[in-house]
N, C-alpha and C positions, 0 to 999 in steps of 0.2 A: 503493499502499499505506501502510495505515493502521501510525503508530510509533506506541512509546511517547513519553511526554513527560517532558523531562527537567526537574525542580523548579530548580535550581540553572543549568540554562540560561537558561531564559526571564528571572527573577530578575537574573542578569548582563545580559544583552542588553538587559533594560529601564532597568535603572539605566545602562548609558554608551548609550541612545539616549532617555535622558529621558523614560520611558515608550512611546514610538512601536512597541518591538517589542512589547510586553505589548500593545497594541489590534491588530497583526499577528496574535500570537499567537493572540488569543480569538477571530477572524474564523475564521480554520483550524480550530480548536479547535470552533465552534459548526458547521463543515462536518462536521467526520469526527465530532463528536458525535451529528447525524444520522442518520451511515451504520450507525454503531454499534447504537443503540436500534430492536432490534428488537420486543422484545417488549411495549412498554410506547406506546398513545396521546396520552398526556403529553409535549408538545414544547414546548420554551421557542423567544418569538419570537425570529426570525432576527436574530444580530449585530450588524446595520446598523443594521437599525430600532432596534435598544434604543439603540444608540452615539447617533441621532440622538436620539429622544426623550428619553435622559440629558441631553442639553445643553438639550433645552427645558425640560426638569424640573430642571435643577440637580443631577441627579448623581441623582436619586430612582429617578427608573425602573430602574438597574442594578442597585438590591437587588430589584426585582423578577424582572426578565430573571434574577440568580444563584438566584433563589429556587425558578423554574421549573425552571433548568438542575440545579440538586441534588433537586430533587422528580423528575424523567424518570430520573435515574441510579438514586434508591435505587428508584425502581418498577423499573428494568430489573435492578437489581441483586436485588431480593425475585422476581424472574418467574425468575430466573437462578441463586437461592442462593448470589451473591457476597455477604459481608460488608466493609460498610465499616467504616471505624474510628470515622467520625459518620454515624448514618445517619439523624436527622432532621435535615430540609430547612430548619426556622425555627432551629435552633441553626447549623445550617453558612452560613446567610445573615447571625446575627448576628457569625459568627467573620470575616466579611468586613472589618469595622472593622477588626480586629488586620492591619498592613501585610505582603503580602505570603503569610497566611494562607489565604486565598482560592486563590490561586494552586498552594500546596501541598493545596490540596484535592482542588482541578478535578483537576490532573495525578494526586492517588494514586486516587481512583475511578474515572477515567479508564482509568491501567493498569490498576486490579482487572478493569474489565470486559471488559479486551481479552484477559486472562488465561483468561477463562472457557471 
């Protein structure tokens, strides 16, 4: 069963584990997001592939992965009538440079899609 994402839990565990929990969270998040996205054909690359390509590109590929996640969430939201606080995937991707804000957006958008 898919559960809502708790932003504070993710942040606290990520700080305690020096970022390891964030990697695990994003892997699980990616798997659950794929089952939630039912009205859109736009899919982000799988997280493990994105993680490896991010290592090879000094982190640049992760911007693309976040953009694709946010774009697929936005498409799903439009198809289901869900309203996000920030709807533009480009703005959401730019916001990922703010520490932990990208995790907040991921959790908030995911939870809103679950409520649909």
